[in-house]
Each structure stands twice: as C-alpha cells, then as structure tokens.
N, C-alpha and C positions, 0 to 999 in steps of 0.2 A: 357694689363693685367689689368684687374678690381682689385681693392684695396679690403682687406679683410673687412669683416663688424666688427665692433668694438662693441662686444656684450656690454659691460661696459658701453660704450658712450651712445648706442642706448634707455639704461635703465635711464639716466639722465633726469632730467627736464630742459626743456628748459632754456636758461639764463635768469635771470630776475625773475625767479619763486621763491616766498617764499615758502620753505618746512617747515610745521608744523611739530613739532616733537610729536609723538604720546602721546596722553594723559593717564593717568593710567587707566581713567574708562572706553576709548574706546571698550576694549572687553565686557565689561559688557553690555554697551548701545548697540553694536551690536550685542549681543545674546538676550537682551530684543525688539529690533527693529526688528529681526528675527521672534520673537514668536509674536509680535504683527502683523505683516505682514503675517502669516501664519492662523490668525483667520479667520474664515468665519461664515457664519450665524447658521450652524450647532451647533459651539460651544456656541454663543449666545443662541440658543435656548435651547439649554442644561443645560445652567447656568441659564437661568429664567425658567426653568421647576422645577430645585433643589431649588431656591428660593422660587417658588408658593408652591411647596409640602410641605416645612419645615414650611410655615407662613399658609398654612390652616390647619395645625394642632393645631392651637390656637386659641381660645379654643376647645377642643375635648369631655371631660367628661360632659355628660349631655344630655338634649334634647332640641326640639325646636317644641313646639307647637304653638306660636305666643303668650303665656300668658308672664306675668311678675312675676311668681312664680320662687324663688329661684331653681338655677339647670339648668335656660335657658341659652343654649349657642349660641343663636342667634346674629348674629354680625350684628347691622342697621337692614336694609330693610329684612335680612332674615327672621324676624319674620313674615312678609306676604308672602315671595315667597317659603320658607321651606314647610308650609302649604298648600299654592297652588299646590306646587309639588305633596303632597300625596292626595291632592282631585282630582288632574287630574286620578292619579292611580286609585282612588275609582269612577271613574264619576260622582264626585261632583262639580257642578259650583261654582268658586269663583275667587276673586280677578279680576274681570271683568274690572278695569280700565285700564288695559293692555291686549293685545292680547295674547292667550296661547303660542305661540312657543317658545318664549324666556324663559319661565317656564318648557319647556317639558325635557332641557337637566339635570334639577335636578330630575324631574320625572324618567327620564332613570337612572341615578345613582342611585336612593333609589331602584329602581326595580333590578339592575344589583348588586349592592354592599351593600345594607342595608339602614336603615334610621339612618345614623349617620353621623358626618363631613366629611367624605369621599365620601359619596353617594351623599350627598350636593353639593358639590363644586369641583369634580374631574372634569366634562366636563366643566366647567367653565374655570378651568385650562386649558386645552387643548385648548380652544376656545383663551383664552387671550394669548397663545404661538403660536398658528397658525395665530394670528392677525399679531404678529411681523414679522413672516415669508411672509403673503402677503402684508405688506407694502414693504418688502424688494424687493421682486418680482416687486412690482409696481414702487420702487424707481427707478429701473434697467431699465427702460423705459426713465429716464432723467440723471442720473448719472452713475459714475464709481462704480465698485464693492465695493470699499473702502468707498464712500461717501454714497452708499446704505444702507451699514452695520451701517454706523453712523446714519444714519435716524433710522433705524429700532431699535437701541439701545435707542434713544432718546424717540421711544414709549415706547419699554421694560421698560425702567427703570423711567419712568413717573409714580410718586406715586400713583397717584388716578387710574389711569388705572390699575396700578398691583393689586391694592385694591380690584377693582371692578372686578377682574377676578382670584381671589382667593377665592371669596365667590358665595354665590350664590344668585347673584345680576344680574340684567337685561342689563348691559351696556355694557357687552362684545359680545353677539351674533349679535346685529343690526350692530356694528362696524366691526366686520368679514364680513358678507356677503356683506355689502358694499364696502371693500375692495377687495372682490371677485368679485364684479360686477364692478368695475372700472378695476382691470385686465383685465376681460374677455373684456370690453370696449375697451380697447388700444392694444386688441391682436384682436380685430374687430369681435370677437363672441359676438354679440349684443344679439343675443336672450338668450346665457348663462348670459349675463350680466343683462338682464330683469328678469330672474328668480332669479338671486341672491338679486337684490333690491327688489324685491317682498318677498322675504324672510328675509329681513332686516326690512323691514315694519311689516311684520307678526311677527318679535321677538320684536320691541316694535313700538309704533305708530310715534316715532321721526325718524324712518328710513326714513320718507318724507325727512328730511335735507338733506340725501345725493342724493336725487334725483332732489332737487334744484342746489345741487353743480352740478351734471352731465348736469343739462338745461344750467346752465351759460357756463359751460366748453364749450359745444357742439354749442352752439351758435356762440361762438368765434372762435371755429375750423372748422365752415362752413360758415364761414363769406364770404370767396371768390366765394363761390357757389351762382348763381342765384337764384331767387324766382321759375323761372320755372324748375330748375335742381332740387331742393328740393320737387316740388311739382311734378315732374314725377314719373311714374309708379313704377322703382325699390325702389326709395327713399321713396315715400310715404307708398309702402308696409311694408318697413323694420320699420317706424316710427309705423305705426298702429300695425303691429305684435309685435315690444316691448311694446307698450302700452296694448296690449291684453295679453300678456303673464304676464307683472307685475300685471295688474288686476286679472286675474286666480290664479295665486300665491298667492296672498292675499285670494280671496274672496273663493275660494274651500275650501281650508283648515277651513275658519271661517264657512261656511254653515256647513261644516261637525262637526264642533265642536258644532254648535248650535243645530243640530238635535241629537245629541248623548247625550249632557247635559243638555238641555233644561233651558238655563241661564236666570235668572231674574233679575231685578235692582232692586225690594225693596219686603219687605214681611211684613205681619202685623199678630201677633200673637194675637188671642182673646180668652180669658180665659171666660168660662161659668160656674156658679155656680148655681145647682140644689137642694132644701132643700124638702125632703118629709117626712111629718109628719105622723107614726104610729098612728091611731085613737085607737087603744085597749090600748096601754100602754103610749101614746101620748111622744113615742122616735123621735127624729130627725134623717133622714141619710142625709149628706151633699157630693153629687157628684161633683167633679170638674174636667172639660175637657178643654183642650186646643187644639185649633185647629189654623192652620196657613194658612194664602190665600198669594199667589206670585202674583205680578202684573210686570208690566213692561217687559215681554216676550221678549227675543232678538232672532230672527229667522233668519235673513240675514244680511250680510256684513255692508250695509248701517247702519243698525238700530245699531249696534257694533261700528261703527266709530261715530254716533251721540252720542250715549252713552260717546265715551272717551271724545269727544270735552265738552259735557255738564259737564262731572267730573270733568274734568281737570281746566275748564275755572271758576270752581265754588270755586277753591283753591285759597283763597286770602290773600294776603299778609298783614299784619295788620303794625300800625303805632309802635307799642310796639314790633313788631318782630324786625323792622328795627333798632330800637332804642336800643334794648338789642344786637343784632348781625348785625350790617351792613354789615361785610364781609360776611357772610352766604347769606344774603338776596337781596344784590343789586349786579347785575350780573357784573356791571363795577368794582366793587372793586376785584374782582377774579384776576385782571391784574394791581392792584393798591398797593404798599407797604405800607398800612396803615391799621392800626387795623385788621391784621390778627389774627383770633380767629377760626380755625377749630372745626368742629362738633366732639365731641368725639363717634365714634361708640361703642366700645367697651374698656373699660379700667379695669384693675385690680392693684391696687393699696396695696402696701406692705411699711411699714414704718420702718426704720431702724434707731435702737437707740443705741447710744454710751455712754456707762457709765464709771465712773472714779472708781479707786479701792476701794473708800468708796460706792461706788453705786450711785453717784451724775451724772445725765444727761448731759453729754458733749456736745452732738449735735444730733438733728434728720432729717432723711433724706427720703422724699418719693422716692420709684422706682415705675414703670409701667413696671411689666414682658409682659403684653400683653397690647398691645397701638394702636389699631385701630383709626386712626385720618382723618378724611375727608379733607386732603390737599393737592393739587396737588405738583409737583415739580415744584417750583417758578423759578428754572432756565431755566426751559422749557417754561413754561407758560409767565415769561417776556419777551421772545424772541419775541414776538408779538411786542412789542416796537421797535424793530430792524425789522422786516420780513415787516412791512405794510409802514415806509418809504424808504425801497429798492424798495418794488414794486411800489412807486408812483414816487421815482425817475427815474426807468427804463421806466416807462409809460411816463413820461415828455421828455426824452430822446429817445421816440421812440425805445426802446430796450426791449421789451416784446417779450417772449418765451412761448412756450407752458408751461415750467414748471411755470413760473410766473402766468401766467392765472388760472391753476390749483390750485395753493397755494391759491391764492386771493380768487378764487372761493368757495376753501374748506373752508376758516376762515370766510368769508362772509356768506355761506350759512347754517353754523351750528352755529355762535353764534349770528346772527342777529336774527333769530326767537326767540333764548330765551331773547333778548333785547325785540323785539316785544311783546313777552308774556307779559312781566313785565310792560311796558308801557300801552299796549292796552286793558288789563284783570286785570291788579295788581295780576297776576298770582303769586304764591308761584316759586322761582325756588330755585336751590341748587350749590352750587359750582362743584358736581360731573356732571352735565349737560355739565361741559366744556372739559369732556373727548372726546366730540365729535370732538372738535375742535384740540385734541392732535394730530391725524396723517397729519392737514394741517401743524401744527409748525414742526412738526418733519422733513418734506420735506421742510419747508421754511428755518430752520436753515442753513443747507450745499448749499441752494441757497443764502442766505444772504451772507456767508463766501465767496464764489466764487465770488460775485460782489464786495466784500470788496477787495479781493487780486486775481484778473483775471489772473494776469503773475507771481503768486510765488506760486507754487504747496507748497513749504516746508512751506510757511505763512499758507496756506489753514490747511494743514495737523497740524500745531501746534495749530491752532484755535481751530480746532473738537478736539484735543485731551485735551486741557485746558476745553472745554465746555462739554466735555463727563465726564472728572475727577469732574468738579465742580457739575452735575448733579448726578453721582454715590454719590458723599460724602452727598448729600441733600438727596437723597435714603435712605443711609445708616442710617441717622440721624432719618428720621421718617419711618423706617421700623418696621411693627407692632409688632414683637417679641423682646423685648431685652434678650438676653442669659444672660448678667452679672447680670440683676437685680434677676433670679432665685437664682443664689448663697446664 
C-alpha cells in the first residue's frame, strides 16, 4: 500500500532554501511590470501620434509665405517648404535644390485640409509615426518583440527626428521609404525594395546614403557566394532589375515634373524705360516695361541632379560660422559633449516679473511657451561611443553577426558622407543631418546591451529600462511646447 501524498509537505520549499518575505511594494511592482509587458508597437504609435498632434499645433495662428513679416508662423525651413508646397499646387517651379516628392506631402495636406498649420504638417506627422512602425518591423529581423519595441522607442523619442516629423520639413520621407526598402530587402522582395529606395532618393537627394548602407550590407551578406554565382543569369538579372527600378522610380517622376513645371535655375529681369516727347506742347510720356528672361531650363533627371550637386557644393561654411557656433557647423561636434548650442528654430519668450508689496521688482524670469530647438536626443546620439567600440570588439573576436554589419553599415553610410561633404567641399552642414543616423543607433543600442550582458536577460531589461527613461526625460526637457509656461 502506497503512502498518501502530503500536500502541505509538497508545497514546502526544498531544505536550505532561503524564503524571502513579501515586500510591501511587490503587488504594485507586479502590476506595473504587467502593464509594461502588455505594451506593444500600437501603444507606442498612439502615444507618439498624440505628442505629434499636440506639438504641431504650436504655432498655429498666422500664415507662412516665406517672408519675415510679423504673423509668420513658419518654423525653421518651413519658410521654404510651405511656399514650395503651394507652388506645387499652382504649377509653379520652386525650391529646385531638392526633388519635389518630399514636398508633395505638404501640398497634399494643403489641398485636402487647407493652407494652415494642420494642412502643412499632418502628413509629415503620419510619416514620422509610420517610420517608427517600419523600424519596429525591421528590428524584428534581429530581436525579440521586446527589444524591437525598445529600438522603435529610441527612434520615436529621438528629439530631432520627432521635431522634423512634426513640421513641414523634408527629413522624414526619405528615412521612411528607406526603412520600407530595407524591410522589403530582408523579406527578399527585392523589386519592392528598389521602388522604395527610389522614392527615398526622390524625397530628398540624400536618399542615396541609404543605398550606400544597402550596398555595404549586401557585399557582406553575399561574401560566401562566388563571383561566378553572382554573375550568373538569375543573380545578374535581379541586380540589373534592381538598378533599373531605382533609376526609373527616380527619373520618370522628375521627367514628368520638368515637363509640367518647366523649372529654370536662374532668371533676369530687364527694366526698359521709353520717354516720348509731344512736339505740340513739349510734354513727355514715360513708359516703363519689365521683362523677365529665364535660363538654365531643366528638362531631364541628369540636369536636375547636376543642379542639386552644383547648388549644394556652393554652400560653403565660413570661419566666422565655425567661430560663432562650432556645435552647429562642425559635424563631429554633434557627438561630443562640448559647446552644445542648438539652433533656435522658433522660440517665443514671455517675461514674468515678481513684485513686492510696494511695487519693487523682486525677480524676473524668462519663459518659452513655444520652444523649437534644433537639438537631438543626446542620450541616443552619444550611444555611438558605446556602439562603435562594441562593433570593433566583436569584429576582433570574429563574432560579427548580420545585425552588427547592418548597424555598422548604417552608421558609416549615413554619417561618413556628411563628414566627406564638410572636408571635401567645406559644405555647410547642420545637426539635423544626423537624423539619418538615428535608425542605426536605435538598432545599435539593444545590440550593445545584449553584448554587455549576454547571459542575463534581467540585466538587459534593466539597462534598456534605464536607457529608455533617460531618453524620455531628455525628450521631455526639450519638447517644443512647455504647457506650464502658458499659465
């Protein structure tokens, strides 16, 4: 006869086990942890959408014609792109230093919703939020859902990326289409990837940077294939088709734009004055006529890109620029904690004065209710100083993975061209150029954290939580609207 099971004894911990008394905050911690565990990309996108919609509403009362008169509510380069969006609707060529496709979203918003702040900015907000989703989907090729969500959060709460996708600015669309291109590439939808990369270039000419990233990664991914295989019929056909689709995706819309808008690169106004003397009463009649002659007509994509190149290489940084604001004009200063002095995009100032009983001024304080500043989230930007050494160590240990190569290719392919432009052409560069590097950093941070604590998921989660909290705090401090300052 078998002995009956002692239920109470079975529930007791093994001998020698230290039993920890429940802590008073355990239920609350478990509740919070459960809520965090239930978060997904949809929640993140809703949070970011709400923040974008709130921020894009300041300023909102006034016009944006590109002028400097009072009442203008253009923020930073909206002074160029809002008028350019209106010109697109009116078949007027303008802002030819960039392709037209990046500006079409402002034109579409104006057409659908009106020529106001909402019409100018809404589609760039949508593109910014969808970019976070695209990065999340891309990250799932390398990470768990938790780490992919963390990577997406790093992009969503990157201050300068958030700013440039809350306004009618051109930086969001090329990044979005590039992310779609990489997403299609990893799913082996190469022709869709080619179309997406073409649209990235058509959005802004620096979409070419993302093709550099793709080229570097693809060289590594196919390193085991022989030259014979790469030049074989199927592989060569895919490569050629990829090139053809990218080329057509860029060139055909530019051809159509040139045919419809007849853009020209320069114009000269000639004023003619004719004086006619009446011999009868000796009076004179003066007639003034003004004629405009246009030159530098752009008729094909090659001419468009030649103009992009000549225009941008003509923008030279001066020694006075560097001495006045080295953090803005020197591209290596963006990742160094020295002389941080962001550009004020649009700042309103309110002076609050505190007086005593007899009217004596006790203190004055300046508040900035609307405060658009051109500063990136340094908690994320400075991660490059961890990511690059980790990549070097992994290469030295011969433990390089596809993720490592992709992150390294992204950082190099998007940051090195900016350094090259500065050193080769003394070209003016701005901190917002670094937003192209943001997706690489967003993927690189969880990569580095995994390397630091490979055997401890708990430590990895702790590090991600601390990093995210720090990034969100920085994001809040430099959020472009300060509600308390309106009081």
